[in-house]
MARBA-3410 file (N, C-alpha, C, O; in Angstrom, 1 decimal):
269
27.9,85.8,169.1,27.9,85.2,170.4,28.2,83.7,170.3,27.6,83.0,169.4 ~ 29.0,83.1,171.1,29.4,81.8,171.0,28.3,80.8,171.5,27.3,81.3,172.1 ~ 28.5,79.5,171.2,27.5,78.5,171.6,27.4,78.5,173.1,26.3,78.4,173.6 ~ 28.5,78.6,173.8,28.5,78.6,175.2,27.8,79.8,175.8,27.0,79.7,176.7 ~ 28.0,80.9,175.2,27.4,82.2,175.7,25.9,82.1,175.5,25.1,82.5,176.4
25.4,81.5,174.4,24.0,81.4,174.1,23.4,80.4,175.2,22.3,80.7,175.7 ~ 24.0,79.4,175.5,23.5,78.4,176.4,23.4,79.0,177.8,22.5,78.9,178.5 ~ 24.5,79.8,178.2,24.5,80.5,179.5,23.4,81.5,179.6,22.8,81.7,180.6 ~ 23.1,82.2,178.5,22.1,83.2,178.4,20.7,82.5,178.7,19.8,83.1,179.3 ~ 20.5,81.3,178.2,19.3,80.6,178.4,19.1,80.3,179.9,18.1,80.4,180.5
20.2,79.8,180.5,20.2,79.5,182.0,19.9,80.7,182.8,19.3,80.6,183.9 ~ 20.3,81.9,182.4,20.1,83.1,183.1,18.7,83.5,183.2,18.3,84.4,184.0 ~ 17.8,82.9,182.4,16.4,83.3,182.3,15.6,82.7,183.5,14.5,83.2,183.8 ~ 16.2,81.7,184.2,15.5,81.1,185.3,15.8,82.0,186.6,16.9,82.4,186.9 ~ 14.7,82.3,187.3,14.8,83.1,188.5,13.8,82.5,189.5,13.0,81.6,189.2
13.9,82.9,190.8,13.0,82.4,191.8,11.5,82.7,191.5,10.6,81.9,191.8 ~ 11.3,83.8,190.8,9.9,84.1,190.3,9.5,83.3,189.1,8.4,83.3,188.7 ~ 10.5,82.8,188.4,10.3,82.1,187.1,11.1,80.8,187.1,12.0,80.6,186.3 ~ 10.7,79.8,188.0,11.5,78.6,188.1,11.3,77.6,187.0,12.2,76.8,186.7 ~ 10.2,77.7,186.2,10.0,76.8,185.1,9.6,77.6,183.9,8.8,78.6,184.0
10.2,77.3,182.8,9.9,78.1,181.5,9.7,77.1,180.4,10.5,76.2,180.2 ~ 8.7,77.4,179.6,8.4,76.6,178.4,9.4,77.0,177.3,10.1,78.0,177.3 ~ 9.5,76.1,176.2,10.4,76.3,175.2,10.2,77.7,174.4,11.1,78.4,174.2 ~ 8.9,77.9,174.0,8.7,79.2,173.3,9.0,80.4,174.2,9.5,81.4,173.6 ~ 8.7,80.3,175.4,8.9,81.5,176.3,10.4,81.8,176.5,10.8,82.9,176.4
11.2,80.7,176.7,12.6,80.9,177.0,13.3,81.4,175.7,14.3,82.2,175.8 ~ 12.8,81.0,174.6,13.3,81.5,173.3,13.1,83.0,173.2,14.0,83.8,172.8 ~ 11.9,83.5,173.5,11.5,84.9,173.5,12.4,85.7,174.5,12.9,86.8,174.2 ~ 12.5,85.1,175.7,13.2,85.9,176.7,14.7,86.1,176.3,15.3,87.1,176.6 ~ 15.3,85.1,175.7,16.7,85.1,175.3,16.9,85.7,173.9,18.0,85.9,173.5
15.8,86.0,173.2,15.9,86.6,171.9,16.4,85.6,170.9,17.1,86.0,169.9 ~ 15.9,84.4,171.0,16.3,83.3,170.0,15.1,82.8,169.3,14.0,82.8,169.9 ~ 15.2,82.3,168.1,14.1,81.6,167.5,13.9,80.3,168.2,14.8,79.8,168.8 ~ 12.7,79.7,168.0,12.4,78.5,168.7,13.3,77.3,168.4,13.7,76.5,169.3 ~ 13.7,77.2,167.1,14.6,76.1,166.7,16.0,76.2,167.4,16.5,75.2,167.9
16.5,77.4,167.5,17.8,77.6,168.1,17.7,77.3,169.6,18.6,76.7,170.2 ~ 16.6,77.8,170.2,16.4,77.6,171.7,16.3,76.1,171.9,16.8,75.6,172.9 ~ 15.6,75.4,171.1,15.4,74.0,171.3,16.7,73.2,171.2,17.0,72.3,172.0 ~ 17.5,73.6,170.3,18.8,72.9,170.1,19.7,73.1,171.3,20.3,72.2,171.8 ~ 19.8,74.4,171.9,20.6,74.6,173.0,20.0,74.0,174.3,20.7,73.5,175.1
18.7,74.0,174.4,18.0,73.4,175.6,18.2,71.9,175.6,18.3,71.3,176.7 ~ 18.2,71.3,174.5,18.4,69.9,174.4,19.8,69.5,174.8,20.0,68.5,175.5 ~ 20.8,70.3,174.4,22.2,70.1,174.8,22.3,70.3,176.3,23.0,69.5,177.0 ~ 21.7,71.3,176.9,21.7,71.6,178.3,21.0,70.4,179.1,21.5,70.1,180.2 ~ 19.9,69.9,178.5,19.2,68.8,179.2,20.1,67.6,179.2,20.1,66.9,180.2
20.7,67.3,178.1,21.6,66.1,178.0,22.7,66.2,179.1,23.1,65.2,179.6 ~ 23.2,67.4,179.3,24.3,67.6,180.3,23.8,67.7,181.7,24.7,67.8,182.7 ~ 22.5,67.7,181.9,22.0,67.8,183.3,21.8,69.2,183.8,21.5,69.4,185.0 ~ 22.0,70.2,183.0,21.9,71.6,183.5,20.5,72.1,183.5,20.1,73.0,184.3 ~ 19.6,71.4,182.7,18.2,71.7,182.9,17.5,70.3,182.8,18.1,69.3,182.3
16.3,70.3,183.2,15.5,69.1,183.1,14.0,69.5,182.9,13.7,70.7,183.1 ~ 13.2,68.6,182.4,11.8,68.9,182.1,10.9,68.4,183.3,11.1,67.3,183.8 ~ 10.0,69.2,183.7,8.9,68.8,184.6,8.1,67.8,183.9,7.5,68.1,182.8 ~ 8.0,66.6,184.4,7.2,65.5,183.7,5.8,65.8,183.5,5.1,65.3,182.6 ~ 5.2,66.7,184.3,3.8,67.0,184.2,3.6,68.2,183.2,2.7,68.1,182.4
4.3,69.3,183.4,4.1,70.5,182.6,4.9,70.5,181.3,4.6,71.3,180.4 ~ 6.0,69.7,181.2,7.0,69.7,180.1,7.8,71.0,180.0,8.5,71.1,179.1 ~ 7.6,71.8,181.0,8.4,73.0,181.0,9.8,72.7,181.6,10.0,71.7,182.3 ~ 10.8,73.5,181.2,12.2,73.3,181.7,12.4,73.9,183.1,11.7,74.9,183.4 ~ 13.3,73.3,183.8,13.7,73.9,185.1,15.2,73.6,185.3,15.7,72.7,184.6
15.8,74.2,186.3,17.2,74.0,186.5,17.5,72.5,186.9,16.7,72.0,187.7 ~ 18.5,72.0,186.4,18.8,70.6,186.6,19.9,70.3,187.7,20.4,71.3,188.2 ~ 20.1,69.1,188.0,21.0,68.8,189.1,22.5,69.2,188.9,23.2,69.3,189.9 ~ 22.9,69.3,187.6,24.3,69.6,187.4,24.6,71.0,187.9,25.7,71.3,188.3 ~ 23.6,71.9,187.8,23.9,73.3,188.3,24.0,73.3,189.8,24.9,74.0,190.4
23.2,72.4,190.5,23.3,72.3,192.0,24.7,71.8,192.4,25.3,72.2,193.3 ~ 25.2,70.8,191.6,26.5,70.3,191.9,27.6,71.4,191.8,28.5,71.5,192.6 ~ 27.5,72.2,190.7,28.5,73.3,190.5,28.4,74.3,191.6,29.4,74.8,192.1 ~ 27.2,74.6,192.0,27.0,75.6,193.1,27.6,75.1,194.4,28.2,75.8,195.2 ~ 27.4,73.8,194.7,28.0,73.2,195.9,29.5,73.2,195.8,30.2,73.5,196.8
30.0,72.9,194.7,31.5,72.9,194.5,32.0,74.3,194.7,33.1,74.5,195.3 ~ 31.3,75.3,194.1,31.8,76.6,194.3,31.8,77.0,195.8,32.8,77.6,196.2 ~ 30.8,76.7,196.5,30.8,77.1,197.9,31.8,76.3,198.7,32.4,76.8,199.7 ~ 32.1,75.0,198.4,33.1,74.2,199.1,34.5,74.8,198.8,35.3,74.8,199.7 ~ 34.7,75.2,197.6,36.1,75.6,197.2,36.3,77.1,197.4,37.4,77.5,197.7
35.3,77.9,197.3,35.3,79.3,197.5,34.2,79.7,198.4,33.1,80.2,197.9 ~ 34.3,79.5,199.7,33.2,79.6,200.7,32.8,81.1,200.9,33.0,81.6,202.0 ~ 32.2,81.7,199.9,31.8,83.1,200.0,30.8,83.3,201.1,30.9,84.3,201.9 ~ 29.8,82.5,201.1,28.7,82.7,202.1,29.1,82.7,203.5,28.8,83.6,204.3 ~ 29.8,81.7,203.9,30.2,81.6,205.3,31.2,82.7,205.7,31.2,83.1,206.9
31.9,83.2,204.8,32.8,84.3,205.1,32.1,85.6,205.2,32.7,86.6,205.6 ~ 30.9,85.7,204.8,30.1,86.9,204.9,28.9,86.9,205.8,28.3,87.9,206.1 ~ 28.5,85.7,206.3,27.2,85.6,207.0,27.2,86.4,208.2,26.2,87.2,208.4 ~ 28.2,86.4,209.1,28.1,87.1,210.4,28.1,88.6,210.1,27.3,89.4,210.7 ~ 28.9,89.1,209.2,28.9,90.5,208.8,27.6,91.0,208.3,27.1,92.1,208.6
27.0,90.2,207.5,25.7,90.5,206.9,24.6,90.6,208.0,23.8,91.5,208.0 ~ 24.6,89.6,208.9,23.6,89.6,210.0,23.8,90.9,210.9,22.8,91.5,211.3 ~ 25.0,91.2,211.2,25.3,92.4,212.0,24.8,93.6,211.3,24.2,94.5,211.9 ~ 25.1,93.7,210.0,24.7,94.9,209.2,23.2,95.1,209.2,22.7,96.2,209.4 ~ 22.5,94.0,209.1,21.0,94.1,209.1,20.5,94.5,210.5,19.6,95.3,210.6
21.1,93.9,211.5,20.6,94.2,212.9,20.9,95.6,213.3,20.0,96.2,213.9 ~ 22.1,96.1,213.0,22.4,97.5,213.5,21.7,98.5,212.7,21.2,99.5,213.3 ~ 21.5,98.3,211.4,20.8,99.4,210.6,19.3,99.2,210.6,18.6,100.2,210.4 ~ 18.8,98.0,210.9,17.4,97.8,210.9,16.8,97.7,209.5,15.6,97.8,209.3 ~ 17.7,97.5,208.5,17.3,97.4,207.1,17.8,96.1,206.5,18.5,95.3,207.1
17.5,95.9,205.2,17.9,94.7,204.5,19.3,94.8,204.1,19.7,95.7,203.3 ~ 20.1,93.8,204.5,21.5,93.8,204.1,21.7,92.7,203.0,21.0,91.6,203.1 ~ 22.4,92.9,202.0,22.6,91.9,201.0,24.0,91.9,200.3,24.7,93.0,200.3 ~ 24.4,90.8,199.8,25.7,90.6,199.3,25.6,90.1,197.8,24.8,89.3,197.5 ~ 26.5,90.7,197.0,26.5,90.3,195.6,27.9,89.9,195.2,28.9,90.5,195.7
28.1,89.0,194.2,29.4,88.6,193.7,29.5,88.9,192.2,28.5,88.7,191.5 ~ 30.6,89.4,191.8,30.9,89.7,190.4,31.4,88.5,189.7,32.3,87.8,190.1 ~ 30.7,88.1,188.6,31.2,87.1,187.7,31.1,87.6,186.3,30.1,87.7,185.7 ~ 32.3,87.8,185.7,32.3,88.4,184.4,31.8,89.8,184.4,32.3,90.6,185.2 ~ 30.8,90.0,183.6,30.1,91.4,183.6,28.8,91.3,184.4,28.0,92.3,184.3
28.5,90.3,185.1,27.3,90.1,185.8,27.5,90.2,187.3,28.4,89.6,187.9 ~ 26.6,90.9,188.0,26.6,91.0,189.5,25.5,90.2,190.0,24.3,90.5,189.9 ~ 25.9,89.0,190.6,24.9,88.1,191.1,24.5,88.3,192.5,25.4,88.4,193.4 ~ 23.3,88.3,192.9,22.8,88.4,194.3,23.2,87.0,194.9,22.7,86.0,194.5 ~ 24.0,87.1,196.0,24.4,85.8,196.6,23.6,85.5,197.9,23.2,84.4,198.0
23.4,86.5,198.7,22.6,86.2,199.9,22.1,87.5,200.5,22.6,88.6,200.2 ~ 21.0,87.5,201.3,20.5,88.7,201.9,20.0,88.3,203.3,19.7,87.2,203.7 ~ 19.9,89.4,204.1,19.4,89.2,205.5,18.5,90.4,205.8,18.9,91.6,205.8 ~ 17.2,90.1,206.1,16.2,91.1,206.4,16.1,91.4,207.9,16.2,90.4,208.6 ~ 16.0,92.6,208.2,15.8,93.0,209.6,14.3,92.8,209.9,13.5,93.1,209.1
14.0,92.4,211.2,12.5,92.3,211.5,12.1,93.6,212.3,11.0,93.6,212.9 ~ 12.9,94.7,212.2,12.5,95.9,212.9,11.3,96.6,212.3,10.6,97.3,213.0 ~ 11.1,96.4,211.0,10.0,97.1,210.3,9.2,96.1,209.6,9.7,95.1,209.1 ~ 7.9,96.3,209.5,7.0,95.5,208.8,7.1,95.6,207.3,7.0,94.6,206.5 ~ 7.4,96.8,206.8,7.7,97.1,205.4,9.2,97.2,205.2,9.9,98.0,205.8
9.7,96.4,204.3,11.1,96.3,204.1,11.5,96.0,202.7,10.6,95.6,201.9 ~ 12.7,96.3,202.3,13.2,96.0,200.9,13.4,94.5,200.8,13.9,93.9,201.7 ~ 12.9,93.9,199.7,13.1,92.5,199.4,14.0,92.4,198.2,13.8,93.0,197.2 ~ 15.0,91.5,198.3,15.9,91.3,197.2,15.4,90.0,196.5,15.6,88.9,196.9 ~ 14.8,90.3,195.3,14.1,89.2,194.6,14.6,89.1,193.2,13.9,88.5,192.3
15.8,89.5,192.9,16.4,89.4,191.6,17.7,88.6,191.7,18.3,88.6,192.8 ~ 18.1,87.9,190.7,19.3,87.1,190.7,20.5,87.9,190.2,21.7,87.6,190.6 ~ 20.3,88.8,189.2,21.4,89.6,188.7,21.0,91.0,188.8,19.9,91.4,188.3 ~ 21.8,91.8,189.4,21.5,93.2,189.7,22.0,94.1,188.5,23.2,94.0,188.1 ~ 21.2,94.9,187.9,21.6,95.8,186.8,22.7,96.7,187.3,22.5,97.4,188.3
23.7,96.8,186.5,24.9,97.6,186.9,24.5,99.1,186.9,25.1,99.8,187.8 ~ 23.7,99.6,186.1,23.4,101.0,185.9,22.3,101.5,186.8,22.1,102.7,186.9 ~ 21.6,100.6,187.4,20.3,101.0,188.1,20.3,100.7,189.6,19.3,101.1,190.3 ~ 21.3,100.1,190.2,21.3,99.8,191.6,22.6,100.3,192.3,23.6,100.6,191.6 ~ 22.5,100.6,193.6,23.7,101.0,194.3,24.8,100.0,194.2,26.0,100.4,194.1
24.5,98.7,194.2,25.5,97.7,194.1,26.1,97.7,192.7,27.4,97.6,192.6 ~ 25.3,97.9,191.7,25.9,97.9,190.4,26.8,99.1,190.1,27.8,99.0,189.5 ~ 26.4,100.3,190.6,27.2,101.5,190.5,28.5,101.4,191.2,29.5,101.9,190.8 ~ 28.4,100.7,192.4,29.7,100.4,193.2,30.6,99.5,192.4,31.8,99.8,192.4 ~ 30.1,98.5,191.7,30.9,97.6,190.9,31.5,98.4,189.8,32.7,98.1,189.4
30.8,99.3,189.1,31.3,100.0,188.0,32.4,101.0,188.5,33.4,101.2,187.8 ~ 32.2,101.5,189.7,33.2,102.5,190.2,34.5,101.8,190.6,35.6,102.4,190.4 ~ 34.5,100.5,191.1,35.7,99.9,191.6,36.1,98.6,190.9,37.1,98.0,191.3 ~ 35.3,98.2,189.9,35.7,97.1,189.1,36.5,97.4,187.9,37.0,98.5,187.7 ~ 36.6,96.4,187.0,37.4,96.6,185.8,36.8,97.6,184.9,35.6,97.8,184.9
37.6,98.3,184.1,37.1,99.3,183.2,36.1,98.8,182.2,35.2,99.6,181.8 ~ 36.2,97.5,181.7,35.3,97.0,180.7,33.9,96.8,181.2,32.9,96.6,180.5 ~ 33.7,96.9,182.6,32.3,96.8,183.1,31.4,97.9,182.6,30.2,97.7,182.4 ~ 32.0,99.1,182.5,31.2,100.3,182.1,30.7,100.1,180.7,29.5,100.4,180.5 ~ 31.5,99.5,179.8,31.0,99.3,178.5,29.9,98.3,178.5,28.9,98.4,177.7
30.0,97.3,179.3,28.9,96.3,179.5,27.6,96.9,180.0,26.5,96.6,179.5 ~ 27.7,97.8,180.9,26.6,98.5,181.5,25.9,99.4,180.4,24.7,99.5,180.3 ~ 26.8,100.1,179.7,26.3,101.0,178.7,25.5,100.3,177.5,24.8,100.9,176.8 ~ 25.8,99.0,177.4,25.2,98.3,176.3,23.7,98.0,176.6,22.9,97.7,175.7 ~ 23.3,98.1,177.9,21.9,97.9,178.2,21.5,98.9,179.3,21.6,98.6,180.5
21.0,100.0,178.9,20.6,101.1,179.8,19.1,101.1,180.0,18.4,102.1,179.7 ~ 18.5,99.9,180.3,17.1,99.8,180.5,16.6,100.8,181.5,17.2,101.0,182.6 ~ 15.5,101.5,181.2,15.0,102.5,182.2,13.9,101.8,183.0,12.9,101.4,182.5 ~ 14.2,101.6,184.3,13.3,100.9,185.2,12.3,101.9,185.8,11.2,101.5,186.1 ~ 12.8,103.1,186.1,12.0,104.1,186.7,12.4,105.4,186.1,13.3,105.5,185.3
11.7,106.5,186.5,12.1,107.8,186.0,13.4,108.3,186.5,14.1,109.2,185.9 ~ 14.0,107.6,187.6,15.2,108.0,188.2,16.4,107.1,187.7,17.5,107.3,188.2 ~ 16.2,106.2,186.8,17.2,105.3,186.3,18.2,106.2,185.5,17.9,107.0,184.7 ~ 19.5,105.9,185.7,20.6,106.5,184.9,20.6,105.8,183.5,21.3,104.9,183.3 ~ 19.7,106.3,182.6,19.4,105.6,181.4,20.2,106.2,180.2,19.8,105.9,179.0
21.1,107.1,180.4,22.0,107.5,179.3,23.4,107.6,179.9,23.6,107.6,181.1 ~ 24.4,107.6,179.0,25.8,107.5,179.3,26.2,108.7,180.2,27.0,108.5,181.2 ~ 25.7,109.9,180.0,26.1,111.0,180.8,25.7,110.8,182.3,26.4,111.1,183.2 ~ 24.4,110.4,182.5,23.9,110.2,183.8,24.6,109.1,184.5,25.0,109.1,185.7 ~ 24.9,108.0,183.7,25.6,106.9,184.3,27.0,107.2,184.7,27.5,106.9,185.8
27.7,107.9,183.8,29.1,108.4,184.2,29.1,109.2,185.4,30.1,109.1,186.2 ~ 28.2,110.1,185.6,28.1,111.0,186.7,27.9,110.2,188.0,28.5,110.4,189.0 ~ 27.0,109.2,188.0,26.7,108.3,189.1,27.9,107.5,189.5,28.2,107.3,190.7 ~ 28.6,107.0,188.5,29.8,106.2,188.8,30.9,107.1,189.4,31.6,106.7,190.3 ~ 31.1,108.3,188.8,32.1,109.2,189.4,31.8,109.5,190.8,32.7,109.6,191.7
30.5,109.7,191.2,30.2,110.0,192.5,30.5,108.9,193.4,30.9,109.0,194.6 ~ 30.2,107.6,193.0,30.5,106.4,193.8,32.0,106.3,194.0,32.4,105.9,195.1 ~ 32.8,106.6,193.0,34.2,106.4,193.1,34.8,107.5,194.1,35.7,107.2,194.8 ~ 34.2,108.7,194.1,34.7,109.7,195.0,34.3,109.5,196.4,35.1,109.8,197.3 ~ 33.1,108.9,196.6,32.6,108.7,198.0,33.0,107.4,198.6,33.0,107.2,199.8
33.3,106.4,197.7,33.5,105.0,198.2,32.3,104.2,198.3,32.3,103.0,198.7 ~ 31.1,104.8,197.9,29.8,104.1,198.1,29.0,104.2,196.8,28.9,105.3,196.2 ~ 28.4,103.1,196.4,27.4,103.2,195.3,26.1,103.7,196.0,25.7,103.2,197.1 ~ 25.4,104.6,195.3,24.2,105.1,195.9,23.1,105.2,194.8,23.3,105.7,193.7 ~ 21.9,104.6,195.1,20.8,104.7,194.1,19.5,104.8,194.9,19.2,104.1,195.8
18.8,105.9,194.5,17.5,106.1,195.1,16.4,106.0,194.1,16.3,106.9,193.2 ~ 15.5,105.0,194.2,14.4,104.8,193.3,14.8,104.6,191.9,13.9,104.8,191.0 ~ 16.0,104.2,191.6,16.4,104.0,190.2,16.1,102.6,189.6,16.1,102.4,188.4 ~ 15.9,101.7,190.5,15.6,100.3,190.1,14.1,100.0,190.5,13.4,99.3,189.7 ~ 13.7,100.4,191.6,12.4,100.2,192.1,12.0,101.5,192.9,12.7,101.9,193.8
10.8,102.0,192.5,10.4,103.2,193.2,10.3,103.0,194.7,9.8,102.0,195.2 ~ 10.8,104.0,195.5,10.6,104.0,196.9,11.7,103.2,197.6,11.7,103.1,198.9 ~ 12.7,102.7,196.9,13.8,101.9,197.5,15.1,102.6,197.3,15.4,103.1,196.2 ~ 15.8,102.7,198.4,17.2,103.3,198.4,18.2,102.3,198.7,18.1,101.5,199.6 ~ 19.3,102.3,197.9,20.4,101.4,198.1,21.7,102.0,198.2,22.0,103.0,197.5
22.5,101.6,199.2,23.9,102.1,199.4,24.8,100.9,199.5,24.4,99.9,200.2 ~ 25.9,100.9,198.8,26.7,99.8,198.7,28.2,100.1,198.8,28.6,101.2,198.5 ~ 29.0,99.2,199.3,30.4,99.3,199.4,31.1,98.1,198.8,30.5,97.0,198.7 ~ 32.3,98.3,198.2,33.0,97.2,197.5,33.7,96.2,198.4,34.1,96.6,199.5 ~ 33.8,95.0,198.0,34.5,94.0,198.7,35.5,93.3,197.7,35.3,93.2,196.5
36.7,92.9,198.3,37.7,92.4,197.4,38.2,91.0,197.9,37.9,90.7,199.1 ~ 38.9,90.3,197.1,39.4,88.9,197.5,40.9,88.9,197.3,41.5,89.9,197.1 ~ 41.4,87.6,197.4,42.8,87.4,197.3,43.5,87.9,196.0,44.7,88.1,195.9 ~ 42.7,88.0,195.0,43.2,88.5,193.7,43.6,90.0,193.7,44.3,90.4,192.8 ~ 43.1,90.7,194.7,43.3,92.1,194.7,42.3,92.9,193.9,42.3,94.1,193.9
41.4,92.2,193.3,40.3,92.8,192.4,39.0,92.8,193.1,38.8,92.1,194.1 ~ 38.1,93.6,192.6,36.7,93.6,193.1,36.1,92.3,193.0,36.1,91.7,192.0 ~ 35.6,91.8,194.1,34.9,90.5,194.2,33.4,90.6,194.2,32.7,89.7,193.8 ~ 32.9,91.7,194.7,31.5,91.9,194.8,31.2,93.1,195.6,32.0,94.0,195.8 ~ 30.0,93.2,196.1,29.5,94.4,196.9,28.7,93.9,198.1,28.0,92.9,198.0
28.7,94.7,199.1,27.9,94.5,200.3,27.0,95.8,200.3,27.5,96.9,200.2 ~ 25.7,95.6,200.6,24.8,96.7,200.5,23.7,96.7,201.5,23.4,95.7,202.1 ~ 23.1,97.8,201.7,21.9,98.0,202.5,20.8,98.5,201.6,21.0,99.6,200.9 ~ 19.6,97.9,201.5,18.5,98.4,200.8,17.4,98.8,201.8,17.1,98.0,202.7 ~ 16.9,100.0,201.6,15.9,100.5,202.6,14.7,101.1,201.9,14.7,101.4,200.7
13.6,101.2,202.7,12.5,102.0,202.2,13.0,103.5,202.3,13.3,104.0,203.4 ~ 13.0,104.2,201.2,13.7,105.5,201.1,13.1,106.5,202.1,13.9,107.3,202.6 ~ 11.8,106.4,202.3,11.2,107.5,203.1,11.7,107.5,204.6,11.5,108.5,205.3 ~ 12.2,106.4,205.0,12.7,106.4,206.4,14.2,106.5,206.6,14.7,106.4,207.7 ~ 14.9,106.8,205.5,16.3,107.0,205.6,16.6,108.5,205.9,16.7,109.3,205.0
16.8,108.8,207.1,17.2,110.1,207.5,18.7,110.3,207.3,19.4,109.4,207.1 ~ 19.2,111.6,207.3,20.6,111.8,207.3,21.4,111.0,208.3,22.5,110.5,208.1 ~ 20.8,110.9,209.5,21.5,110.2,210.6,21.6,108.7,210.3,22.6,108.0,210.5 ~ 20.5,108.1,209.7,20.5,106.7,209.4,21.4,106.5,208.2,22.1,105.4,208.1 ~ 21.5,107.4,207.3,22.4,107.3,206.2,23.8,107.1,206.6,24.6,106.3,206.1
24.2,107.9,207.6,25.6,107.8,208.2,25.8,106.5,208.9,26.9,105.9,208.8 ~ 24.8,106.0,209.6,24.9,104.7,210.3,25.1,103.6,209.2,26.0,102.8,209.4 ~ 24.4,103.7,208.2,24.5,102.7,207.1,25.9,102.7,206.5,26.5,101.6,206.4 ~ 26.4,103.9,206.2,27.7,103.9,205.6,28.8,103.5,206.5,29.7,102.8,206.1 ~ 28.7,103.8,207.8,29.7,103.4,208.7,29.7,101.9,208.9,30.7,101.3,208.9
28.5,101.3,209.0,28.4,99.9,209.1,28.8,99.1,207.9,29.3,98.0,207.9 ~ 28.5,99.7,206.7,29.0,99.1,205.4,30.5,99.0,205.4,31.0,98.0,204.9 ~ 31.2,100.0,205.8,32.6,100.0,205.9,33.1,98.8,206.8,34.0,98.1,206.4 ~ 32.5,98.7,207.9,32.9,97.6,208.8,32.6,96.3,208.2,33.5,95.4,208.2 ~ 31.5,96.1,207.6,31.1,94.8,206.9,32.0,94.5,205.7,32.5,93.4,205.6
32.3,95.6,204.9,33.2,95.4,203.7,34.6,94.9,204.2,35.2,94.1,203.5 ~ 35.1,95.5,205.2,36.4,95.2,205.7,36.4,93.7,206.2,37.4,93.0,205.9 ~ 35.4,93.3,206.9,35.4,92.0,207.5,35.2,90.9,206.4,35.9,89.9,206.4 ~ 34.3,91.2,205.4,34.1,90.2,204.3,35.4,90.1,203.5,35.8,89.0,203.1 ~ 36.0,91.3,203.2,37.2,91.3,202.4,38.3,90.5,203.1,39.0,89.7,202.5
38.4,90.7,204.4,39.5,89.9,205.1,39.2,88.4,205.1,40.1,87.6,204.9 ~ 37.9,88.0,205.3,37.5,86.6,205.3,37.7,86.0,203.9,37.9,84.8,203.8 ~ 37.6,86.8,202.8,37.8,86.3,201.5,39.3,86.4,201.0,39.6,86.1,199.9 ~ 40.2,86.7,202.0,41.6,86.7,201.7,42.1,88.0,201.0,43.2,88.0,200.5 ~ 41.3,89.0,201.0,41.7,90.3,200.3,42.1,91.4,201.3,42.1,91.2,202.5
42.3,92.6,200.7,42.5,93.8,201.5,41.9,94.9,200.8,41.8,94.9,199.6 ~ 41.5,95.9,201.5,40.8,97.1,201.0,41.9,98.0,200.3,42.9,98.4,201.0 ~ 41.8,98.4,199.1,42.8,99.3,198.5,42.8,100.6,199.2,41.8,101.1,199.7 ~ 44.0,101.2,199.2,44.2,102.5,199.9,43.3,103.6,199.4,42.8,104.4,200.2 ~ 43.0,103.6,198.1,42.2,104.7,197.5,40.7,104.6,198.0,40.0,105.5,198.1
40.3,103.3,198.2,38.9,103.1,198.7,38.8,103.5,200.2,37.9,104.2,200.6 ~ 39.8,103.2,201.0,39.9,103.6,202.4,39.9,105.1,202.5,39.2,105.7,203.3 ~ 40.6,105.8,201.6,40.7,107.2,201.6,39.3,107.8,201.3,38.9,108.8,201.9 ~ 38.6,107.2,200.3,37.3,107.7,199.9,36.3,107.6,201.1,35.5,108.5,201.4 ~ 36.3,106.4,201.7,35.5,106.2,202.9,35.7,107.2,204.0,34.8,107.8,204.5
37.0,107.4,204.3,37.3,108.3,205.4,36.8,109.7,205.1,36.3,110.4,206.0 ~ 37.0,110.1,203.9,36.5,111.5,203.5,35.0,111.6,203.6,34.5,112.6,204.1 ~ 34.2,110.6,203.2,32.8,110.6,203.3,32.3,110.6,204.7,31.4,111.3,205.1 ~ 32.9,109.7,205.5,32.4,109.5,206.9,32.8,110.8,207.7,32.1,111.2,208.6 ~ 33.9,111.4,207.4,34.3,112.6,208.1,33.4,113.8,207.8,33.2,114.6,208.7
32.9,113.8,206.6,32.0,114.8,206.2,30.7,114.8,207.1,30.1,115.8,207.3 ~ 30.3,113.6,207.5,29.2,113.4,208.4,27.9,114.1,207.9,27.5,113.9,206.8 ~ 27.4,114.9,208.8,26.1,115.5,208.5,26.2,116.6,207.4,25.1,117.0,206.9 ~ 27.4,117.0,207.0,27.5,117.9,205.9,27.0,117.4,204.6,26.7,118.1,203.7 ~ 27.1,116.0,204.5,26.7,115.3,203.3,25.3,114.7,203.5,25.1,114.0,204.4
24.4,115.1,202.6,23.0,114.6,202.8,22.5,114.2,201.4,21.8,114.9,200.7 ~ 22.8,112.9,201.0,22.5,112.5,199.7,21.0,112.1,199.5,20.5,111.8,198.4 ~ 20.2,112.1,200.6,18.9,111.6,200.5,17.9,112.7,200.3,16.7,112.4,200.2 ~ 18.3,114.0,200.3,17.4,115.1,200.1,17.2,115.4,198.7,16.5,116.4,198.4
END
């Protein structure tokens, strides 16, 4: 692993639930000895990518990361190009809509919109979605570059009893996503949560990310399942258009076949 890769791995340990991390802890999380972690964190601190809380001495994200995030949004305005579609998706389905972007082999949660129709709802509280255990991840594996599958197979962490934690199960889930045009995961990352996802593309012609709906599984009827899939297609087309891309013909064909099947297909039973 290169020096840059090791430094980036340390930065990936910061999450909304873990905004500050001590030196020993971040070394354990990243699988590094304390001396190696200290060396990389010192370099990141000097560059402004992390800083120390003057009271706790724990590390937190520094201003240089914020600058890069602002530059990314200014030059590649992903959020604004998806905001309206995401809001409509949440409003029509009554569930949590969320958007992820692909960077390398990581699928980063970009934004989410919760519906206020239900008191109990799915919450998107992770920064990187596991490729093998979420609807969004399976969708990325189905429509992204071939090397993504190898990256997913390298870490088949079992989150629940329903996680595709071996290559055979993962390959089957990816094949199903490719055939239907939708990533689908029920209780595989978090018990009781169902996720359905559609791919989005940008001007490169390649997969740029996924748009998804996360629901409390017990209230997803076959009828709601069809509403979600239909609205995901609408959202994926709109976001793809706003990002300068177009939906590939084979994806449109897969969507058409799945939506035409209608009530004959019941993936939630």
